[in-house]
N, C-alpha and C positions, 0 to 999 in steps of 0.2 A: 197326475192332474196338472193342468196349466196354471201358471201364476199370471193373473191379470191385474194390471195397474189401474186403479181407479180411486177417486177421492171426491168427497163433497166440499172440500175446502183446500186452500193452498197449504202445502206442507213442505217441510225441509227434509232431505235425506242425506245420509253420509255416503262418501264414495266407497265403492266396493273394491277392495285391494286386489281382487281376482281380475279386475279389468285393466288393461294397459293405461298408462297415464295420459296418452294423447287423445283418448276417446272423449268426445264432447259430453255425452250424458252417460254417466257410469251406472246409474240406477233409473228405474222407470219414473216417469212423470206424466202428468196431464196438464196441458197448457191452460193456465187459469183464465185466459182471455176467451176461451171457448171458440166456437165457429162464428166467424163474421156473418152478419145477416145477409150480405150479398154474395156468399159463396154457396153454390148449389150443386157441387160435384165433390167426389171423394175418391182416394186411391190408397190401396194397401201397399206397403213397402217392407223391405227387410235389409239388414246390413249384416254381412258376415266378414270376419277377419281371422287372421292367424295370430296366435299368441306366441310371439318369438322368444318368450322366456321358457317355453316348454321344449324339452328335448325331443327331437324328431319332428318339429312343427312343419318341416317342409313337406310332410305327407298328409298334413291336415286337410280335412274337407268337410263340407256341409252338404247333405243331400235333402233336397226339398221334394216332398210328394205332392202337397196341395197348398193353395192359397184361397182363403175364404174371406169375404168382406160382407157384412150384414149391417143394416142400419134400422133403428127402432123409430117408428113414426106412428102416432096415435095408439101407442101401446102394442103395436105389432112389429115383429122382427122380419125384415125383408132382405133376403139374400140377394145381393147385387152382383157378386163375383164368386165363382166356384171353379177355379182352374185346377187341373190335375196334369202334372208332368210337363208343365211349360211355364216360362216366365221371360221377362225382359230384364236388361240391366246393363251395367258398365262398371269399369274400374275407376275409382276416384282417388285423389291424392289423400294420403293418410296423415302425413305431417307436413304442415298444419292440416288439421282435420278438415277435409272437403274444400280446402282453398282453391279457388278458381272455378270449381264446379265444371271442369272440362274433362269428361270421361274418355277412357280407352275402351275398345270392345272387350267384352267379358267372355273369356273362354270356357263356357259351360259345356257339359255333355250330357247326354240322356243315359239313364240307367236301364236296367233290364226291362224290356217290353215297353219302353218309352213311358213309363209310369212315374219316373222321378227325374229331376235335374240335379247333376252333381256339380258342386262348385269347388274346385281343387285350390282352396284358398292358400294353402302352404306354398304353391308354385309362384304366387305373387303376394308375398307377405308385406310388401311395401305399399300395398293398395287396399282401399275399402271396396269390398265386393257388394255393391249397392244394387238390389234387384226390386222389381215390382211386377204386378200382374201383366200377363200377355193379353188379357181381355182389355177392350177399350175402357177408358175412364167413365164410370157410370154417373148418371144424374142421381141426386138424392131422391127418395120417394116423396110423394105428396103428403102434406099434412105437417103437423108440428113435430120436429125432429128432436128426439131425446138424446141421440148420440149414435155412434157406430161401434162395431166390434170386428177385430181382426183375429183370425185363426190361421196359423201356418204350421203344417205338420212337417217336422224336420228330424234328421238324424245328424248328431254333431260328433265328430271324431275328436280324439285327443289332440290338443293344440289348436282347436277352433273355437269360436264364440259366435253367437247369433243374437241379434236384437230385431224386433219388428215394431211397426207403428203405422201411422197413416197421415195423410195430408188432406186438408180440404182445398178445393179449387173453385175458382170463380164460375166455371162451366165445364162441360165435358170436352171442349175442343181448344180452349185457350192454351197457348204454349207456355213453357217455362221461360222466365225472363226477369228483367229487373223491375217489373211493374208491380210486384207484390201479388202475383196471380195464384200462388199457393201459400198455404198456412199450415204449419205443422200442428196437428192435434195432440201430439205426445208420442211417447215411446214406452216400450215394455222394459222390465228388468232384462238383463242379459241372461242368456241361456248357455249352459255349460255342457261339456262333453258327457255323453252317456252311451251305453251299448244299446239302449232302447230308443224307439221313436218317441219324440216329444211333441207336444202341441204348444207352440209358442203363441201367446195371446196378449192383446192390448185392447182396452176400450176406454172411451171417454164418457160412457153412460154413467151418470152420477149415482152413487149409492146413498139412499136415504139415511139421514142421521137418526141414530137410535135414541 
């Protein structure tokens, strides 16, 4: 079962010692500022890295089967992205974390029957493997937005780690830049190696207080 990060209030979390020191967000969080009122688009993303403390990390990889993004408006969940076997991305500086935001091409490859994308993270352990949907950035559905949810189906090998999240954007076509065009909604807890497929999830939909 997926672990989903959500909170109805601001909270503090301890660092997870299983996550390397240079990682910016070592545990999941929801941005307490919420979605800016003038931001009307959203995009799912993921981060995969190699854990160089693990023997044999050079062979580490993350296999992505699907990326799904849905948003809840007026009590209804609307699926905006449902990609299978495809994604976009780049390799970003790892130390310091994302410094410069200038990516290199990401050497991904397709798995059997083109139903998955394989990220051989151990081959470039010095970089963050940052990926996002191959589908165009969608507009938010009409109505009052309660929040959105990310689901990424992945298989994580020994020596690899995965985190997912999403960003809100001003609109579906505005470019990335220094003008504050995107706003991080938050990120999930990190997901760790397993022989099984996992569903990595994140949401900023608030959980009602009991």
